[in-house]
DOBA-848305 format. One record per residue (C-alpha): residue number from 1; residue in one letter; x, y negated, z negated. Coordinates in Angstrom, 2 decimals. Each point is the difference from the previous one (the first is absolute). Layout:
// residues N
   nr  rest        X        Y        Z
  NUM     a        X        Y        Z
...
This chain:
// residues 301
   nr  rest        X        Y        Z
    1     x    76.30  -145.15   -28.35
    2     x    -2.03    -0.93    -3.30
    3     x    -2.94    -2.03     0.70
    4     x     0.60    -2.22    -3.22
    5     x     3.43    -0.38    -1.07
    6     x    -0.77    -3.00    -2.38
    7     x    -2.52     1.83    -2.09
    8     x     2.14     3.52     0.20
    9     x     2.89    -2.26    -1.68
   10     x    -3.07    -1.10    -2.85
   11     x    -0.35     3.55    -0.68
   12     x     3.85     0.64    -0.46
   13     x     0.07    -3.31    -2.14
   14     x    -2.94     1.80    -2.21
   15     x     1.60     3.48    -0.52
   16     x     3.48    -1.93    -0.92
   17     x    -1.97    -1.95    -2.38
   18     x     1.04     0.68    -3.66
   19     x    -4.04    -0.30    -0.73
   20     x    -0.64     3.13     1.98
   21     x     1.80     1.70    -2.68
   22     x    -1.83    -1.06    -2.98
   23     x    -2.91     2.12    -0.13
   24     x    -2.48    -0.13    -2.10
   25     x    -1.58     2.41    -2.85
   26     x    -3.99    -0.01     0.17
   27     x    -1.36     2.13    -2.86
   28     x    -3.08     0.27    -2.39
   29     x     0.36     1.83    -3.50
   30     x    -3.82     0.66    -1.38
   31     x    -1.02     2.69    -3.21
   32     x    -2.51    -1.45    -2.94
   33     x     0.67    -2.21    -2.61
   34     x     3.19    -0.28    -2.23
   35     x     2.32     2.40     1.70
   36     x     2.72    -2.06     1.08
   37     x    -1.29    -1.10     3.44
   38     x     1.35    -3.19    -0.38
   39     x     3.27     0.23    -1.73
   40     x     0.76     3.21     2.63
   41     x    -0.72    -2.78     2.97
   42     x     2.39    -2.27    -1.39
   43     x     2.62     2.25    -0.39
   44     x     0.09     0.59     3.64
   45     x    -0.18    -3.27     0.78
   46     x     3.01    -0.74    -2.50
   47     x     2.10     2.70     2.51
   48     x    -1.03    -0.91     3.09
   49     x    -0.40    -4.07    -0.21
   50     x     3.73    -2.17     1.52
   51     x     1.31    -1.03    -3.46
   52     x    -0.12    -3.53     0.71
   53     x    -4.16     0.40     0.44
   54     x    -2.66    -0.47    -2.23
   55     x    -3.03     2.42    -0.57
   56     x    -3.36    -1.88     0.11
   57     x    -2.50     1.77    -2.30
   58     x    -3.68    -0.40     1.31
   59     x    -1.54     0.61    -2.81
   60     x    -4.02     0.55    -0.76
   61     x    -0.63     0.80    -3.36
   62     x     1.77    -3.92    -1.17
   63     x     0.55     1.54    -3.67
   64     x     2.75     2.30     0.92
   65     x     3.18    -0.75    -1.14
   66     x     2.32     2.63     2.11
   67     x     2.49    -2.49     1.62
   68     x     2.93     0.43    -2.90
   69     x     0.74     3.37     1.10
   70     x     2.84     1.91    -1.92
   71     x     2.91     0.80     2.15
   72     x    -1.06    -2.26     3.02
   73     x     2.50    -1.61     2.47
   74     x    -2.32    -2.05     1.63
   75     x    -2.03    -2.84    -1.25
   76     x    -3.95     0.69    -0.03
   77     x    -2.31    -3.39     0.88
   78     x    -3.37     0.39    -0.98
   79     x    -2.87    -1.16     2.24
   80     x    -3.90     0.25    -1.00
   81     x    -2.20     1.22     2.54
   82     x    -2.38    -2.63     0.80
   83     x    -1.19     0.59     3.75
   84     x     0.88     2.26     3.37
   85     x     0.32    -3.64     1.74
   86     x     2.74    -1.34    -3.07
   87     x     1.82     3.33     0.77
   88     x    -0.04    -0.95     3.73
   89     x     1.21    -3.16    -0.82
   90     x     2.80     1.80    -2.09
   91     x     0.59     2.08     3.45
   92     x     0.00    -2.42     1.96
   93     x     3.13    -1.88    -2.10
   94     x     2.06     3.00    -0.33
   95     x    -0.50     0.82     3.94
   96     x     1.59    -3.28     0.87
   97     x     2.66     0.14    -2.73
   98     x    -1.43    -3.38    -1.94
   99     x     2.19    -0.63    -3.18
  100     x    -0.50     1.49    -2.32
  101     x    -1.94     2.41     1.40
  102     x     2.88     1.30     2.12
  103     x     1.07     1.40    -3.67
  104     x    -2.43     2.52     0.18
  105     x     1.58     3.88     0.94
  106     x    -3.03     2.42    -1.47
  107     x    -3.60    -0.76    -0.79
  108     x    -1.58     2.21    -2.44
  109     x    -4.21    -0.29     0.32
  110     x    -0.94     1.13    -3.04
  111     x    -2.83     1.11     0.41
  112     x    -0.84    -0.14     3.77
  113     x    -3.16     1.93    -0.42
  114     x    -1.33    -2.58    -2.21
  115     x     1.23    -2.50     2.44
  116     x    -2.16     1.58     2.93
  117     x    -3.13     0.55    -2.33
  118     x    -0.11    -3.61    -1.32
  119     x     0.38    -1.32     3.51
  120     x    -2.87     2.57     1.16
  121     x    -2.12    -1.53    -2.62
  122     x     0.71    -3.65     0.96
  123     x    -0.95     1.08     3.80
  124     x    -3.16     1.80    -1.32
  125     x    -1.10    -2.71    -1.93
  126     x     0.73    -2.49     2.89
  127     x    -2.33     1.95     2.26
  128     x    -2.51     0.43    -2.21
  129     x    -0.42    -3.45    -0.86
  130     x     0.03    -1.12     3.63
  131     x    -3.43     3.13     0.60
  132     x    -1.73    -1.58    -2.90
  133     x     0.47    -3.65     0.81
  134     x    -1.14     1.02     3.53
  135     x     3.62    -0.99     1.72
  136     x     0.21     3.36     1.25
  137     x    -2.21     2.62     1.52
  138     x    -1.44     2.30    -2.68
  139     x     0.59     3.72     0.60
  140     x    -2.41     2.52     1.03
  141     x     0.23     1.42    -3.44
  142     x     0.00    -3.30    -2.00
  143     x     2.43    -1.68    -1.63
  144     x     2.68     2.35    -1.10
  145     x     0.10     1.10    -3.77
  146     x     3.25     1.12     0.48
  147     x     3.41    -0.34     2.67
  148     x    -0.48     1.85     2.86
  149     x     2.29    -0.02     3.50
  150     x    -1.24    -3.61     0.91
  151     x     2.54    -0.66    -3.37
  152     x     2.18     2.98     0.04
  153     x     1.23    -0.90     3.41
  154     x     0.89    -3.62    -0.65
  155     x     1.48     0.77    -3.09
  156     x     2.23     2.82     1.89
  157     x     0.99    -2.53     2.35
  158     x     1.19    -2.65    -2.40
  159     x     1.40     2.24    -2.40
  160     x     1.85     1.99     3.46
  161     x     1.32    -3.55     1.06
  162     x     1.17    -1.07    -2.81
  163     x     2.16     2.91    -1.06
  164     x     1.13     0.48     3.89
  165     x     1.70    -3.84    -0.14
  166     x     1.95     1.27    -3.12
  167     x     0.89     3.21     1.49
  168     x     1.73    -1.37     3.03
  169     x     2.13    -2.53    -1.73
  170     x     3.17     1.68     0.17
  171     x     1.78     1.06    -2.98
  172     x    -2.64    -0.50    -2.13
  173     x    -1.36     3.12    -1.94
  174     x    -3.60    -0.13    -1.03
  175     x    -1.37     2.56    -2.95
  176     x    -3.72     0.55    -0.81
  177     x    -0.82     1.37    -2.88
  178     x    -4.17     1.18    -0.20
  179     x    -2.06     2.06    -2.22
  180     x    -1.81     3.18     1.01
  181     x    -3.27     0.96     0.30
  182     x    -1.75     3.43     1.18
  183     x    -1.07    -0.43     3.73
  184     x    -3.24     1.67     0.61
  185     x     0.38    -0.91     3.55
  186     x     3.22     1.71     0.61
  187     x    -0.14     2.44    -3.27
  188     x     3.31    -0.69    -1.17
  189     x     1.42    -2.42    -2.22
  190     x     1.00    -3.45     1.60
  191     x     1.68    -3.75    -0.83
  192     x    -3.48    -1.43    -1.14
  193     x    -0.69    -1.77     3.17
  194     x    -3.72     0.27     1.52
  195     x    -0.34     3.32     1.78
  196     x    -0.40    -1.75     3.16
  197     x     3.29    -1.78     0.40
  198     x     2.23     2.01    -2.34
  199     x     1.69     1.98     2.86
  200     x     0.59    -3.25     2.18
  201     x     1.64    -1.28    -3.17
  202     x     2.39     2.78    -0.70
  203     x     0.48     0.27     3.96
  204     x     3.44    -2.38     0.30
  205     x     1.64     0.69    -3.00
  206     x     3.19     1.97    -0.57
  207     x    -1.16     1.96    -3.28
  208     x    -3.03     0.55    -1.88
  209     x     0.53     1.43    -3.18
  210     x    -2.49     1.33    -2.65
  211     x     1.92    -0.47    -3.87
  212     x    -1.25     2.28    -2.17
  213     x     0.96    -0.56    -3.88
  214     x    -0.36     3.54    -1.93
  215     x     0.50     0.99    -3.97
  216     x     0.47     3.97    -0.66
  217     x     1.19     1.76    -2.83
  218     x     1.22     3.72    -0.33
  219     x    -2.28     1.96    -2.21
  220     x     0.95     0.05    -3.66
  221     x     2.46    -3.05     0.34
  222     x    -0.61    -3.12    -1.69
  223     x     1.63    -2.06     2.89
  224     x    -1.72    -1.47     3.08
  225     x     1.97    -0.87     3.06
  226     x    -1.29    -2.85     2.25
  227     x     1.02     0.26     3.71
  228     x    -0.86    -2.14     3.02
  229     x     0.14     1.71     3.50
  230     x    -1.01    -1.44     3.38
  231     x    -2.11     1.83     3.22
  232     x     1.35    -1.22     3.25
  233     x    -1.58     2.39     2.65
  234     x    -3.25     0.60    -0.06
  235     x    -2.25     3.29    -1.30
  236     x    -3.21     0.52     0.68
  237     x    -1.63    -2.20    -3.01
  238     x     2.47    -2.16    -0.07
  239     x     1.24    -3.10     2.21
  240     x     3.85    -0.84     0.55
  241     x     2.16    -0.58     2.90
  242     x     3.50     0.00     0.46
  243     x     2.35    -1.54     2.98
  244     x     3.21     0.98    -1.60
  245     x     0.83     3.23     0.99
  246     x    -0.12     0.99    -3.79
  247     x    -1.59     3.97     0.16
  248     x    -0.76     0.51    -3.42
  249     x    -3.48    -0.74    -0.90
  250     x     0.27    -0.96    -3.72
  251     x     2.60    -1.35    -2.42
  252     x     1.00    -1.90    -2.24
  253     x    -0.71    -3.00    -0.13
  254     x     3.14    -1.71    -0.81
  255     x     1.44     1.24     2.81
  256     x    -2.00    -1.76     2.16
  257     x     1.61    -3.40     0.40
  258     x     3.51     1.59     0.87
  259     x    -1.76     2.25     2.85
  260     x    -1.17    -3.19     1.23
  261     x     3.16    -1.92    -0.42
  262     x     1.27     2.76     1.87
  263     x    -2.11    -0.26     2.82
  264     x     0.50    -4.00     0.39
  265     x     3.79     0.19    -0.01
  266     x    -0.09     3.02     2.30
  267     x    -1.69    -2.18     2.64
  268     x    -3.27     0.25    -0.79
  269     x    -1.02     2.84     2.40
  270     x    -3.52     1.03     0.40
  271     x    -0.86     3.80    -0.13
  272     x    -3.00     1.66     0.51
  273     x    -2.88     0.29    -2.30
  274     x    -0.30     3.39    -1.73
  275     x    -3.56     1.57     0.47
  276     x    -2.36     0.55    -3.05
  277     x     0.96     3.06    -1.33
  278     x    -2.64     2.79    -0.97
  279     x    -1.63     0.08    -3.70
  280     x     1.54     3.05    -2.07
  281     x    -2.48     2.75    -0.90
  282     x    -1.75    -0.20    -3.09
  283     x     2.06    -0.56    -3.01
  284     x    -0.37     3.34    -2.07
  285     x    -2.50     1.70     2.62
  286     x     0.66     3.19     1.58
  287     x     3.32     0.71     1.51
  288     x     1.34    -3.67    -1.39
  289     x     3.56     0.33    -1.88
  290     x    -1.73    -1.28    -3.07
  291     x    -2.32     3.18     0.14
  292     x    -0.28     0.50    -3.75
  293     x     2.60    -2.06    -1.07
  294     x    -1.24    -1.36    -3.21
  295     x     2.40    -2.27    -2.03
  296     x    -2.47     0.79    -3.06
  297     x     0.23     3.92     0.15
  298     x     2.54     0.26    -2.64
  299     x    -0.42    -3.10    -2.29
  300     x    -1.99     0.44    -3.05
  301     x    -2.75    -2.92     0.05
């Protein structure tokens, strides 16, 4: 005999609700400036956002004009970043499906690392002011000269709470764009968040992809080739992750929007993350494939 038939019926209704099937995508694209991170993020959202929805572009630069993208099917509505508090209001309006916020089907946070950093600075300056004015106890090491865990922790909680609210909205796709940094604590290239919080920031995401733009030119040729690639699985020196079920470590960036769309259309089933791949032998060292392979060996200099 079932102990609570009413609750069991409610769960059955949840299973049959169309909202259950409106799974959302949570991802991050990071890399150095000028490599096309924003454009790639918008292409992903353009593929997966419902046709009658808009894409909200939360921009920290206040001077970029990236909304009119060639070939975009969706309207992109820019929103300059002000404060975390303002973004929380937006998240509440979207969650409650208030008009016109109920038309938002995707959000691009550009740059999310800047949002987190600016909020951390505000928390630090507020705490420092309270200490200097005697409203807060002075730490044993004195007034802090830079942010420490007393600032990182509330900053992480504020940012994670904001993103969690948005991630829980059925059918709302969220893509973050971030700069990259060499994280000495992790000894790896990671999104440009504070070392103390970067792992927690990326934990709930389906995808963390590093975007790299390379210019190559064959020896003796006058033509250069510009290519963009994304890495979606980690190696020892690069942080990345994927729950999309794609085994390829690195591939052309132009394929990523279609891959994400295919994953969402197939039910957004999360796959296990791939463990870090060991770093290869030193290029050109003894036993490596490129040992003695000098591209300039037969070229007159």
